[in-house]
C-alpha positions in Angstrom: 175.4 284.0 -82.0 174.4 281.7 -84.8 173.1 283.4 -88.0 171.3 281.4 -90.7 170.4 283.0 -94.1 167.9 281.4 -96.4 166.7 281.8 -100.0 163.3 280.8 -101.4 163.1 277.1 -101.6 162.3 277.1 -105.2 161.5 279.3 -108.1 158.1 278.6 -109.7 157.9 278.4 -113.5 154.5 280.0 -113.6 152.6 282.7 -111.6 148.9 282.4 -111.0 148.6 286.1 -110.2 145.6 287.5 -112.2 144.7 284.0 -113.3 141.1 283.0 -113.3 140.2 279.7 -111.7 136.8 278.7 -113.0 136.5 275.0 -112.1 137.7 272.6 -109.4 137.6 268.8 -109.9 138.6 266.2 -107.4 139.0 262.5 -106.9 140.3 260.4 -104.0 143.6 262.3 -103.6 143.9 264.7 -106.5 142.6 268.3 -107.0 142.5 269.7 -110.5 142.3 273.5 -110.8 141.2 274.8 -114.2 142.5 278.2 -115.6 140.8 278.5 -119.0 142.5 281.8 -119.9 145.9 280.6 -119.0 148.5 281.6 -116.4 151.8 283.5 -116.7 155.3 282.3 -117.3 157.9 283.6 -114.9 160.7 283.4 -117.4 161.3 286.2 -119.9 159.3 287.3 -121.8 156.8 286.4 -119.1 153.9 285.7 -121.4 150.4 284.4 -120.7 150.1 280.7 -121.5 147.2 278.9 -123.2 144.6 277.1 -121.1 146.2 275.6 -118.0 145.5 273.2 -115.2 147.2 273.0 -111.8 147.0 269.6 -110.1 147.8 268.7 -106.5 148.3 265.0 -105.6 148.1 263.5 -102.2 145.5 266.0 -101.1 144.4 265.8 -97.4 140.8 266.7 -97.8 140.2 267.0 -94.0 142.9 269.7 -93.8 142.1 271.7 -97.0 139.7 274.7 -96.7 138.2 277.6 -98.5 137.5 280.8 -96.5 134.9 283.1 -98.0 134.7 286.6 -96.4 131.5 288.6 -96.5 133.0 291.8 -97.8 135.7 293.2 -100.0 138.6 295.3 -98.9 137.6 295.9 -95.3 139.9 296.0 -92.4 139.2 295.3 -88.8 136.6 292.7 -87.7 135.2 290.5 -90.4 132.9 287.6 -90.9 132.4 284.9 -93.4 132.3 281.1 -93.9 134.9 278.3 -93.7 134.2 275.4 -96.1 135.9 272.1 -96.4 137.4 272.5 -99.9 135.9 269.3 -101.2 132.4 270.5 -100.2 133.0 273.9 -102.0 133.9 272.4 -105.4 130.5 272.6 -107.0 129.9 276.1 -105.7 132.9 277.8 -107.4 131.9 280.4 -110.0 135.2 282.2 -110.5 138.3 283.0 -108.4 140.8 285.6 -109.5 144.0 284.7 -107.9 145.8 287.7 -106.4 148.4 286.1 -104.2 149.9 282.6 -103.9 152.0 281.3 -101.0 153.7 277.9 -100.7 155.1 276.2 -97.7 155.6 272.8 -96.1 153.1 270.7 -98.1 150.7 273.6 -98.3 149.5 276.0 -101.0 147.5 279.1 -100.2 145.9 281.2 -102.8 144.0 284.4 -102.0 141.9 286.5 -104.2 138.6 287.7 -105.4 135.7 285.3 -105.6 132.6 285.9 -107.7 129.6 284.9 -105.6 126.4 285.6 -107.5 126.3 289.3 -108.3 129.0 290.1 -105.6 132.7 289.9 -105.5 134.2 289.0 -102.1 137.6 288.1 -100.8 138.6 284.5 -100.2 141.5 282.2 -99.4 142.0 278.7 -100.5 144.3 276.4 -98.5 145.3 273.0 -100.0 147.2 270.5 -97.8 149.0 267.9 -100.0 151.7 265.3 -99.7 152.4 264.7 -103.4 153.2 267.0 -106.2 152.0 270.3 -107.7 151.9 269.8 -111.5 151.3 272.5 -114.1 149.7 271.3 -117.4 149.7 273.8 -120.2 147.7 273.2 -123.4 149.4 273.4 -126.8 
């Protein structure tokens, strides 16, 4: 029997958990995600940064989506909407990132989306072939 053990492919310098994404900008192949209240360093003392941006380059817009669920915290059957991410950009009010997952040229963030007076669950999936870049003010 062949056994293969793996470790995480990389350690991220920042965590987006509890970060508030309030604006998305895009051009041909770049997505810019704005976190005006900062994100969190993963190195001791794990402090909150100043205003931050996360940029994805080489974005495949035909394979990047935002899933907006109709409810919050429900299990079982669910309903909602699937958006092309580029089409959703002007509709973003605020997304509190709860979880982030990274894989082969993909980033998936899930969390709580402010939608008018309501808060609903959502998941953002970005397919990209370039880099993920953190920009921290100050």
